[in-house]
N, C-alpha and C positions, 0 to 999 in steps of 0.2 A: 347663620352662615350656610353656604351651599354644601350639601353632603356628597355631591358627585366627585368621582376621581377628577381632580382639577385639570383643566386644559388651559393653555396659554396661547391664544391666537397670534400674539405678536411675534412669537418665535418662528423663525424661518426653517426651512428643511435642513436636515443635518449635513447635507452634502457640502455646505459652505463652511463647515466648522474649521476647515484648515485656515481660514482667514482669521487674523487676530481680532479679539474682542476686547472692549474696554472693561466692562464689568461682567463677572461671572458669579453665579449663585448655585449653591448646593442645598438640596432638601432631602435627598435620598441617602441620609446619613446625618451627621451633625450639621446644623444649619450654619453655612459659611458664606462669606462674601470675599471676592478677590478682584483686584484690578490687575489684569494679566495673570501673572503667577504670584503677585504680592498679596498676602492675606490682609484683610481689613478687619478692624476691631468692630465686632457686632454687639458688644456690650453684655449686659446681664442676661440670664435665661429668659426673663420676661420681655426684654427688648428683642431678643432673638425670636420669641414667640410672636411678637408684633410683626417683625419682618417676614416670618414664615406665613402668617395669615394673609399678608398683603401679596406675597408672591403667588399664593395659591388662589387668588381671587380672579385670575384670568384678566388682569388689567382693569377690572371694574372697581369702582369706589366702594370702600367699606366704611359705614358710618361709625361714629365713635361708640354708639351703643353696641353695634355688632362686634367691634373690637374688644370692648370691655367684656362682653359675653364670651368671646373666644378665649380671652386670657384668664378670666376668673370664674366664669359660669354664674351660678345663682348667688354667689356670696362674694361680691366684689368689695374691695376696701373703700373706705369713705373718700379717699382721694384718687379713685380710679381714673377719672377723666384727666386730672392733672398729670397722672403718671403716664397715660397714653400720649399726651401732648409732649411730655419730656422725652419719652422714648423716640417719638417721631422726629423731634428736633435734633436729637443726637444722631440718629440715622441719616438725616438729611445732610449733616455736616460731613459724614463719612462717605456718602455716595456721590455720584456725579450730579451736577446741577440738573434739575428737571426730571430726575428719576422718581423721587418720592414727592408727590404733589398733594396739596391740600385742596379739597373740593367739597362744597356743600356741607361743611362741618365734619367731613371725614377725610380719609386718605386713600391714595392709590399708588401703585408702582406702574410707571409708564415708560415707553421708549426703550425697552431692553434691547440689547444688541443681538445679533444672530448667534444662536447656540448659547445664550447667556444662562439659562436655567437647565440644570441636569434633568429635571423631570420632563421638561418640554422635549429635550433631545430623546429621552427614553420613549416618550409617547410617539414621536415621529418614527423612530426606528421600529417600534412595535407595529405601527400602522403599515410601514413599508414591508415588514416581515409578513403581515397578514396578506398583503397583495401578492408578494412573491409566492407564498404558499398556495394561494388560489390559482396561480398560473403553473404550479407544479415545480417551481424553482426551490426545492427544499434546501439545497445547500446554501443558497443566498438567504433564505428565510432563517435558517439556523444561525448563520453568521450575524444577521441583524439582531435576533433575539439575544444572542450571547453578548453583543455590544450593549444592548439595553440593560441586561441583567448585570453587566459589569460596572454600570454606573452606581449601583448600590454600594455604599460604604458602611455596612452594618445596618442598624435599625433606622428607618426613615424618621426624620425630625427628632433625632436622638437628643435627649436631655431638655427638650422643649416642654415647658409646663402648659397646663390649660386643657379644658375639655375639647376644644376644637382640634388641637394638635393630637390628642389621644384618639379622637375619631378618625382623623386622617391617617394616623399611623396604622390603625387597624385596616383601613381601606387600602392603603398603599401596600401593606404586607400581603393582603389578599390578592391584589393585582400582581405583585411580584410572583407569588406562588402560581397564579394562573399562567403567567408568561413562562415560568419554569416548567410547568406541566406541558405547555404547548411545545416548548423546545425539546423536552424529553420524549414527547410523543413523536416528533419528527426524527429524533435520534433513532427511535425504534423503526420508523418507516424506512430509514436509510441503512438499517442493518447494524447499527452500533449497539448491539445488545449487551455484550460483555462490558463495554465501557460504562453503559448506563447503570448496570447492576450496583457498582460501587457507590455512585452518587445517590441512587434511590434507596440503598440500604441506610445511608446516613440520614436522608430526608425522612424516611418513615420512622426512624428512631426519634427525630426531632418533632415530627408532626404525626404521632401515632394514630390519630382519629381521622386523618385526611384520606378518604377512601380512594380518591383518584390516584394518589401516589402509590397506594397498595396495589391497585389494579395494574399500573405501569410496571411495578416491580415484578408482579406475577408474570406478566407478558415477557419482560426482559429475561427473567430466569428461565422460562419455558423455551424461549428462542435460543437461549444459550445451552440448551440440553440439560437443564437442571429442573426437571419436571417435579421431582419430589419436593424440592425447596419451594417451588411455585405453589404447590398445593399446601405446603406448610404455612406459607404467608397467609393464605385464605383462612386456615384454621386459627392462626394467631389473631387475625382481624376479627373473625366471628366471636372468638372468646372475649377479646378486648371490648368490642362494642356491647356485648351482653353485660359484661361486668361494669363498664363505665356508664353506659347510656341506657341499657336495657332494651336495645334494638338489634335487629338482624342487619347483615350487610345489604346494601342496596341491590336492586335487581341486576344491574350491569356486572357487579362483582360476582354474584352468584352464577350468572350466565357464563362468565369467563371461566369459573371453576369447572362448570359442566363441560365446556368445550375442551379444557385441558385434560379432563378425565377421559374424554372420548378421542383425544389426539386429533382434534378437528384440523384437517389440512389447511383450512382457510386461515388458521392462526399463523401460518408460516409467513415469512417476509413477503409483502406484496411485490409482484413483479411489474415492471413498467409495461404498459400496453404497447404492443407493436402494431404498427399500421400494416394492413394487408395490401399487397400490390393489386392494383386494379386489373381485372382480367379483360382481355379483349379477344374477340373471335379471331381465329387463325385463317387468313385468306391468302395462300401463296400466289406470288406472281413470278418475278425472277428469283425470288428468295429460295434458297435450298429448303428442303423439308426440315421442320424442327424435329428433334429427337422425341419419340413418344414417352421416354422415361425421364424427361427433364426434371431435375430435383433441386430444391433449395434455391439459394441465391436471391431470396425475397428482397433483401435490402437493396441489392444492385438492380434488380428488375424495377423496383419502385423508383430509384434514383434516375435511371436512364429513361424510364417512361415519362417522368416529370420533365426532363429536358426535351424530349420529343414533343410532349404536349405543348411546351412553350413555342416550339416552331410551328405547330399547327394552329396556334391561336387559342387553344383550350384554356390558357391561363388568363384570358381576358385582355391580352396585350395585342391581339390581332395578328400574332405571328409575324411581327415586323422584322425579327432578326432570325437569320438562318442559324439552326442549332447544329453543332458539331460535337460529338462525343468520341473520345479516343480511348479505347480499352487496351491496357498494356498488362503483360504478365508472362510468366514462364511458359515454355512450350508444354502443352498437355493440361493447362489449368482450366481450359474450357472457355476461352475467349469467344471463339466462333460459335459454340453452342449457345452461349448466353446472348450474343449479339443477334443471332438468328431468331432465338426465342422472343427477345424484346421486339425485334422488327416485325414478327408475325402479330404480336399483340397490338402494335401501333399501326398496323396496315389500314384499318378503317379511317384513320386520321389523315392518310395520304392516298386519297382515291385516284390520283392521277398516275400512280405507278410506284413500283419498288424495283430499283436496280441493284444488281449484285455482281461483284467480280472478286476472284481470288488473285491477289496481286503477286503471289509467289515470292514474297519478301524474304522468307527464310531459306529459299533455295539459291542455287548458284546463278540462276538467270531470272531476275525479277521482271515482272511484266512492265512493258514500256507504257507510259501514260498516253502516248499518241495512239497506240493500238487499242487501249481500253476505251479511249474517247470515241474512236471509230465505231466500236461495238455499241457503246451507249447511244450514240446518235442514231444508229440504225434501229435500236430498240425503241427509241422515242419517235420513230416514224420518218426519219430523214432518209431519202433515197440515196443509194450508193453514189450516184452521179453528183449529188450535192454535198458529199462529205469532202472537206478540204484536205490538203496534204499536210500542212504544217501543224505542229502542236499548238501554236498560238491561235491559229484560225479555228482549229477544232474546238479548243477550249472556249473561244468566244461564241461560236455557234451553239455549243453545248449549253452555255449559260442563257443564251437567247431562247433556246428550245424549252428551257425550264421556266422561263418568265411567265408568271401567272398560274403556274401549276403547283400542286402539292405533291412532291415526289420525295421518297425516302431512298437514300443511296447507302448501300452497305459495302464498304471497302475492306475486304477481309485480308489478313496476313500481309499488311503493308511493310515495306522495307524501311522507309523513313518519311519525314514530312515533305521532302522535295518531290517524292513520288506521288504524294497525296494531293498537294495543293492544286494542280490543274484539274483534278477530278471532283472538287467540291462545288456543289451548287452555289450560286451567288445571289439567289433571289429569295424574297419573302415566302414563308410557308414551306420551304424545303428543309430537309435535315440530312445529316450524314452520320453514319456509325462507322468508326474505323477500329480495326483490331490490329495489333502489332506486338512484337516482342520488345520493342524499344519504347520508352516513354517519349511521347512527342511534345516535349516542352517547347519546341520552336514552332508549333502549329498554332498560329495566332487565334485567340478566341475559343480554342477548343476546351471542352469540359473533360478533364483528364480523370480517368478511373484506373486505379491499380487493382487488378483482380488477384486475390490471394486464393490459397487452397480452400477446400470446403471445411466446414466445422465437422467435428466427429459425428454429430447427429445427422447432418446432411450426407456425409460420406456413407454412413451405415444405411440410410434410406435408399441411396442410389444402388448400393450393393444388393440390398434386399429386393429392389424392383427387378434387377436383372436375374438374380439367382432364384428368387422365390421365397416367400415369407415362411413357408413350412421348414425349409432346410436351415434358414437362418435362426428361426425361433428356437430350434433344438440345440444350437451351438452358438449362442449369442456372443459369448466371450471370445470364441475363436474368430467370429466375424469381426469383432472389434480389433483383434490382433491383426487381421488381414488388412483392414482399411488403415490402421496405424502404420503397418509396414509399407503401405503404398504412399505414406506421407500425406494422406487425404487429397492426393492429386487425382482429379477426375479421370484423366486418361488412364492412369495406372489402375484405378479402381475398376474402370470399365473393362480393361484387359483381364484383370484377375477374375472378375465376376464372369466374364464371357468364357474363360477357360474352365471355370468350375461348372458353369451351366452346360457346357458341352461334354462334361465327363460325369455321368450319373453315378459312377462307382466311387468317385472321390467324395470325401466329407469335407466340410469347411476346415476341420482340423488338419487334414492332409495338406490343403493349400497353405494354411498358416505356417505349418512346419517348413514347407518349401521356401516360403518368403522370409523365414527367420534367419537364414544364412545370408549375411550381408554381401558376401563375395559373389553369391549366385543370384542375388535378388533382381538385378537389372536384366539378367538373361531369362529369368522366369517371367518377367513382365513383357511378354510379347505374344501376340495371337494374330495369325494371318498377316495382314499388311500393317498392323498396329504394333508399335514397339516404342517403349519409353526411351530406350537408349538412342534410337534413331532420331527421335524428336530433339533430344539434347544435342546430338551430333550436329544437327543443322545450325544451331546457335553457336556451338564451339568452333565450327569450321569457318565462321565469319570473323573470328577475333584476330586482332593484330598480335604479333609475337609476344609483346610485353603483356598484353591482356591475357593471352593464353597461359603464360608462365604464372601470372598472379592467380588465375583461376585454378590451376593445378596445385600450386603450393598451399594456397589458403584452404583448400579442401582437405588437407592432411590433418588439421587440428580438430580435436574431438569436441571442443566446447560448443555450447548452444549458439553462441554468436562470437563476435570478435571486435575489439576496439580498434580504432585507427592506429594507435600506438603499437598494439600487439601485431597488427597486420604489417606495419613497417618493419618490425623485428623479423617476422617470418620471411618477408621479401628482401630484407637487408637493403632498404631504400629509404630516402628521406621521407618525412611525413607528407610533404606537399605532393611529391610524385606519387606516393602510395594512394593518397586521397583521390588524385586524378584517375588512377587506374581503377580504384574501387567504384567510384561514381560512374565510370564508363561501363563497368560490368553491371551496375544497377540499372543503367539505361537499357542494357540488352536483356534485362530480366533474369540473367543467370545468377545474380546476387541480389539480396534484399537489403534495404536499409532499415534495420530494426528500430533505430532511433538516431538522432544526430550524432555522428561519430561512431556508430556501431553498425556492424554488418553481419549477415547470416546467410547460410545456404539452406535451401530446401533439402530435406534428408536425402532424397533420391539424387538431386543434383550433386550433393556432396559425394555420394558413392560414385557418381560418374566422374567427378573431378579427380578422385583418387585413382580410378581406373586409368584416366588420362595421364596422371602423374607416373604411374607404373609403366605405361605404354610409351609416353612421349618424352619424359624427362631424360635429357641426354646423359646426365651423371647421376647414378643411383645414390651417391653420397650426398647430393644436394637435398634430397628429401630428408635425410637424417639431420643435415646441418640446419635446415629450416626449423625443425622441431627443437633442436638444441638452442637455437637463438631465441625461440619463444620461451623455453624453460628458463634461460638466463635472464630474459627480460622480466619475467614474473618474479624470479627470485630476487633480482637486484631491486625491483620496485617494492616488493613486499618487505625486504629488509629495510628499505628507506622509510616505509610507513611505520614499521616497528620502532625504528630509531626516533622518528619524530614524535611518536606517542610516548616513548619511554627514553627520553634523552639521558645518556649516561649508562643505560643498560648495556652490558658487555656481550649480550647474546650474539649481536651481529658480528663480533670478532671471531665467533666459533663456527660461522657458516662457510660453506664451500665458496671459493672465489668464482666470479663470473667474468666472461669475456665481453658479452653484449651488455650495454648499459641499460638501466631502467629509468623510469620517470623520477623526477625530483620534485618534492613538495616543500613549500614553506608554511603551509597552513594545515593544522591538524585535522580540521573538518574535511578539507578537500582530500587529504590522505585517506581518511576513513571512508569517504564516499567512493574512492577508487577501490579499496579493498572489498567492500560489500558489493559493489557493482560487478567486480570481476570474480566473485567467489566461485560461481559455477564453472567458469572457464579455467580459473586457476587450479581448481581441484581436478578437473578433467585433464589438464596438462600433467599433473602429478601422476594420475593413473596411467596416462599414456606412456610414461617413462618405464613402466614395468617391462622387463625383458631387454632393457638397453643398458648402456654403460654409465648412465647418468642417474643411477639410483640415489646417490648421496645428495646430488643437487635437488632431486625431487623430495626427499625426506626433509631436507633443510627448508624447502619452500613451505612444507606443512608446518614446520616449527615457527617460521617467521610469520605465518598467517594464523597463529593460534587464537587471535582475537575472534575468529569466526566461531569458535566453540564457546568462549567465555561470554559472548554477547547473546548466545542462544540461536544465532542465525546459521543456517546451513549445517546444523549439527549432524543430521543423518548422512548427508553427503560426505562430510568430513570424517565421520566414523568409518563409513564404507571405504573411503580412500586410505585411511590409516591402517585398516585391517589388510587391505590389498598390499600396502607397502611392507607390512610385517611379514607377509608370506613371501613377497618378492625378495626382500633383503635376506631372509633366512635361506631361501633357495640359492641365492648368490653367494652365501657364505660371508657376507659383510657384517661382522658383529657390531661395528660402530654404527652403521646405518640402521641395523635392526634395533639396536638399543634406543636410538632416537625415535624410530617409528613406534616402538612400544611405549615410549614416553608420551608421544602425542595421543596414542590410543588411551593411555592412562588418563590424560587430561580430559578427553571427551567423555570417558566413563565416569569420572569424578563429577563433571558438570551435570550428567544425567542421573546421578545418585546410585549408580551400580557399583557399590563400594567393594564388594568381594572381588568382582572381576577386575576392578581398578587395582586392587592390591596385588593380584596375581601378575598383572602386566608390569606394575611398578617394580616388583621384585626381580622379574626377568630383565627389565630395563637396567636396573642397578647392577646386576651381575655382568651384563654385557658391557656397560659403560666402564666398570672397574677393569675388566679384561682388556678393553681397548684403550684404557687410560684416557678416557674422554672427559673433558671438563664439564660436560653436560650432566655428570653425576650429581652436581649440586642441585640442579633443577629436579632431578629424580628424587633426591633426598627430601626436598621440600614437598613434593607430591606425596611421598610416603608418610611424612608428618601429617599432612591433611587427612590422609586415609585413616591414620591412627586416631585423629580427633573424632572422625565420624564413627569409629568403632568404640569410642570411650576409653581408649588406651592413651591417656594424656601424657603419662611419663615417657612412653615410647615416642609419642609425637615430639616431646621436648628434645629427646635424643636426636631424632632425625633433623629437626629444625636447627639444632646447634651444629650438626654435621654440615648442613647446607650453608649456614652462616660462615663457618670456618672456610669452606670452599670458596665462597664469594669474596671473603676478605683476602684470600690468597691470590685471587686474580684481580683484585681492585674493583670488584663489582659492587659499589656501595648502594646503588639503587636496589638491586635484588636483596642485598643484605637488609635494607630497610623494610622491604616487603616481607621478608621472612621473619623479621623481628615482630611484625604485626601478628603473624601466625603463631610465633612463640608466646606472645601475650595470651592468645586463646588457650594454649596448652596449660599455662600457669593458672588461668581462670578455671579450667576444668579440674585442676588439681586442688582447687579451693584456696589458692593464694591470690586473693583479689588485689591486694596491695602491690604485689610483684607484677601482676597482669597490667594494672594501671600504669606502673612505672615503665614497663617495657613498651607498652603501646605509645606512651608519651615520648619515649626515646625514638621510636620509629617515626612518629610524626615530626619530631625535631629534625631528624636526618632528612626526611622528605622536604621540609621547609628549607633546610640548608642547601639541598640540591636543586630546589625549585622545580620539582617534577610533579605536576598536578595529577596526572592520571592515576598512578599507583598510590598517591596520597590518600585516595578514597579508602583503600584497604586499611590504612592506619586509623583513619577516622572511624571506620566500621569496628575495628578491633577495640579502639578506645571506648566506643559506645557500648560494646558488650561488657568490657571490664567495669565501666562506670555503672552499668545496670546491675552487675553482680555486687557492686559495692553499695547499692541502694541510692546512688546519686542520680536519680532519674532525670531531673531537669537538665543536668549537664550531659547525660547520655543522649537525650533528644537533640541537643545542639550538634553533637558529633554525628549522629545518624543523618541529620538534615544536611550537614556538610558532605558526608559520603554520598548521599543520594544526589546532590547537585552535580558532583564530579562524575558519578556513574552515568547519570543522564546525559551530560555533555559529551561523554565518550561512548555513548550508545551501548552500554553494558546492561541490556534490558533485564537479564536474569538477576543481576546484582541489584538493580533498582528494586526488583520484586523482593529479594531477600531483605533489603533495608526496610521496605514497607512492613514486612512481617515483624522485624525486630521493633519497629516503632509501635506496631499494634500490641506487642507483648508489654511494652512499657505502659501504654495507655490502659490496658486491661488490669495490670498490677495496681495502677493508681486509680482504679475504679472509674474509668472513663470509657464505658463499653461502646458508646456510639462512635467515638473516634477510633477505637480499636477495630470495630467492625468495618469502618470505611477503609482503613489501611489494609486490613486483611483481604477485603474485596479487590483492592488494587494489586496486592500480591498474587491473588488467583488469576487476575486478568493478564498480568505481565509474565507470570511463570517465575520460577526460582531455580537457582543452582541447587541441585540435590534431587531432582526428578520427582518420582511419585511419593517417596517417603516425605520429602519436604512439602509437597502439596498436601499430604495427609496432616502434617503439622499445622499448616495454615488453616485447613478446614476444621481441625480440632479447636484451634484458638477462636476461629469465627463462631463456632458453635457455642463456646463459652460466652463470647460477647453477646450473641443473640439471646442466649438464655438469660443473661443479666438484664436484657432489655425487655424480657417478658415474651419473646418470640420463641416459645418452647418447641413448637412443632418444626419450625424451620431449623432450630438448633439441632434437633435430633436428625433431621435430614442431612445436615452437614456431617454429623458424627457417623452416620451410616456410610456416607461416601468415604470418610476418612478411614473407617474400619476396613472397608474393602481394599483400599490402597495399601494399608498396613499389612493385611493378610496376604495380599498378592506378592509383596516384596519381603515378607517374613520379618517385619519390623517389630521390636518388643513393645512399642507404644500401643499395639493392638489391645493389650490387657487393660490399659488405662481407659481407652475409649469404650470397651465393653462395660467397664464400671460406670461410665457416664450414662450409658444407654440402659443400664439395669433399672427395672422399675423400683420406685421408692416404696419400701415396706409400709403397709398400712399400720397406722399407729394411733 
């Protein structure tokens, strides 16, 4: 039989797999046959071996002798030939007519349908992946390889006897591992290092002598910042190869170790090469002079140059179509500077001339097209006496004058498309560059370019060119602060740098300090006849009254951007009318569309909008009312999200009432999408309430949005906001609001593992809640119970949990009662009463089932898993942990998913399955866990134990060293245990 990895030419490309097929066969696992989705009986193992041998023959005929050798090798039974014929006859009855054919005393499988054999599909996908990788489409290549690998269902040809099947099993497994290594290699190329570590840890445990997997694991660990573990993998590999095979690691592995030791910068993730813009000599004609310190904008220069090249015929198309590019952007973003720079570069391609005009579109009196055409015609050599009077005649003569010429026209600072249309060349080989503050979506055939602010690197480079490298080098951080305060806007950077350059006694820090005051920043950004505020004023002055009001009020909100629904609340307008206003502001470049349905201001434009609101808003109360509507909108919507995630939870009954309505969701996934998308804006809205009469609403918004901490998302912002609200409510003397704010701070401290601080805040929160007779005291009691568990005070924890349960029962809050019962189970477990712990966790689960509340049910599954683990019922515990993990994942509780992986790893390690334990521990490290650094230390300690059991001693010690540092930093008692693990074994 043929030894090659089999190929099946009859199989068509996998793109057609969506079409139904009559017969389907699997060999990448148990050998199976199906008609559609209906399984077919393939008979005894020997009969399946015959079918597999024929399927792997690539449609060629296998003689009877070859089949006998495939099934029995050198010792066939006496009736082998008869048996082969019997197997073939039985298979022929099961399969479609004409599939299994007899030919020249042998047999063949012919005429298989499209995608009928899983191996053929895998081969096609693998081939497509190789092509995609060769073209740089790594994402597509990874997707195809994952599809191919997903076709394996355990061991190939599982349960099939015979020497041929055994040979092919080995070869197919080698091929699978090769595909897996290729996919993992691409994972690392795309920066998925942390994700790859978990998978590679399990693979190296399963295939300890496969050096390529070890090499990939070393690289993944190194790129994840785990250099010590990467070197430990090499040490483990070297020792294992010496003990098992008596050889050294291959040169590639040794070279990787050397490069890791030297921190070779080339080991970092490869960056995609960037094409450099083609330079062109600058030959001014009517074009203004280009600025000598033009900086950055490489991608835009390249893009616009390519469009102009198409007009000049450089693209091989003969320049048959006139090229028009329209650059739009906020005032001061550098549209003219970029357009002039590109035009100078393209000048050699337009030897017949370059025309330029400032159309004054941002001013009160824009240039008339008829006047501009008169000037253009004279510049093209038309005598004054031959210039017609009407716009239409001048435009026609202008186009005639350009016929047969290659001319570039730069139309700067246009008002709108109507002003531009008569000025466009209409002939082959010509091109036009247009700059405007409005997006010219109605300019037919134009290549539209939205110009954004500079990148931080470009901004710093421009600042350095103007100020001088020596001054910036000594105060680099201050220079970064300056360009950030300028919002990376080129005009603002140029003004700030020019002021500094003209004042030799100033340092960069002096300028940074001046720009740090937001209320003075726009006034500071002016030099000579350049002023950022004046630039914005031109655009604002052209707005209609409704647009101007929207511009002013939307600028009041602090968030990084704003959704359409939130903007409608600020403006107190219907969504459709709001969208029309916002899109019109986007067209004027005073507002940016961050994504469909989301809008944002440039930082300096926001400051200008607020100045306009203070100056022009007729009623000062309207500013406050707009922000109150926004806070109401966020609170009402967040309360709805909380309710849909926890139906039956009575927390929403304890929140401040709202006057402005929020969004309503029927789908939990959409509700969570909203919460995480709005997190930064929501928290900014809370912070903006400091110093207002709406502190209670703001604190309750934090409470309703507590999922932001439990999921691990936005934890730092949430904590900063909670601390600000603690101070604000204390200063306002509002004990109830302060108690709730400290309760939210307790929550985020608990999640991050800062137990002592959490305990202090929880005690204050409970005292304040008791004084205010606030029902929130039940939630605080639950938090204090959790803190007690972390501190090993399980009896205290039981007391607090029982207090919380009594409070929940008094208010009819059965869902939170069930949640706290799960916590109470953990207290009994800590007290050594496993039977009671199991009983209470089961009771919690039963209440959740009765209420049909899936999200919080995960806590009950988790608690029951812990209790069952303590009772030694490990297989049952794994089922509970799997159920918990599924729910946590569905509801995006990333940190709790990590905790569940850790608990699963504990069970596997106890049951002496170190490879599975290591894999789950790696997942916990990649996701993070509730409990902060101390919990991360626990995971690393367990991972070290698993790796030690796998013989990877050096890597285990690297994990324990990392765990020890974490424990020592947070003062955890587990440090002593890890020191014992790291202690050298006494010689004996």
